[in-house]
C-alpha angles and dihedrals in degrees: 000000000000111000130178126188111223126162091001093301131102112236126193113224141172132202122209123188133344134268132050113017127255125181121203119203117196127216132240123305098017144076143214085281090084092048099055097098092047090045090055090053092044087049088065088065104028148359097280119197121193127175145174111253117235111292096015124116107298100013123087121274104215116229115257096032103177098136143358126199133210086249092061090054094046093049090047092053090047094050092045093054090047094050091050095046087238103141138162092025136180100240119210117195130184122201105310086013089060092059089050091048090053093049091045089055092046099047098032106029093161089064099053123067096178141343135234111194115194101195095314112213096237089140094166088077092073128044093216091050094046091052092048090051089053092050090048093048091054095049093048092051089047090052093046090050089065094036121007090200091061097070095096096046091049090055094049095044095049098036101041101014137251093283091058093053096045090047089066116095112251092250089059094044088053087050092055092044090057089057092063093105091056091047090054091043091057091046089054092044130073136260100021125114098261096034117118085239105038125181118283116196117207125213090250094049092050091048087058091061099088104162116118106265134200115200115197125195128186121228096228097047123108119280088242091065090050089050092054091051093049089051092049090052088056094046104043116075100223116033143138123194134208136181118216136184119266138037141293095300090079120188108254086206101046122138097262090051092049090050093052091048093054087057101043108030112119111216112229115253118268116251113229115215118225 
């Protein structure tokens, strides 16, 4: 199992394919396990790196692990790309991973060639979404107060519906349940979508994110998520938007994403032999 130590934490990662680098960042609660099929397909076009974020599944859970901030995840991603000589990369982020991808591009622009945002959970961009996030945060904390292992299930049931949770195989539900400490650490931290102090992106900060960006919305997702994507398309200087079938668990290797990659992947420099 490939492991890299970055920022004092051991991260599980996988590399699929060869060529120009792509980095996939999963949402909460999740892991690279849910990206493996997509990573295989992305690997036919690129050198696709996926990883479990700190505290999730196969990556290390620091001790103590009371809180984790958006900054921690951004620095982990930047260090991982550097350690793997995978810059600049096209960064694909789904949900919470989309927030991390945006901040990675803003803070480390030299490491990001382009962005693919699969309904990024930048919920502060829309009042309805922000109110929903606060309601969800309180409900998750209430569920965890009765049973700390229930945090992940509470997120899934309330964000995606009971049917979505019950559609997962038991093994996958167990996997998500085990991520509950990471979910709670993000809630207690700063900058993430369910944090008490989530990221707010000013007009000026958004204008500084100049990488070409594909913003993907799902037809069956709540209107609040569509509103966030519309607002992002207004704020970011270089965007294109697409609406695809399905719900919030968008395919990181869908046709629109692959088309975008073919236009924005930067081939790695050729090495000259002496």
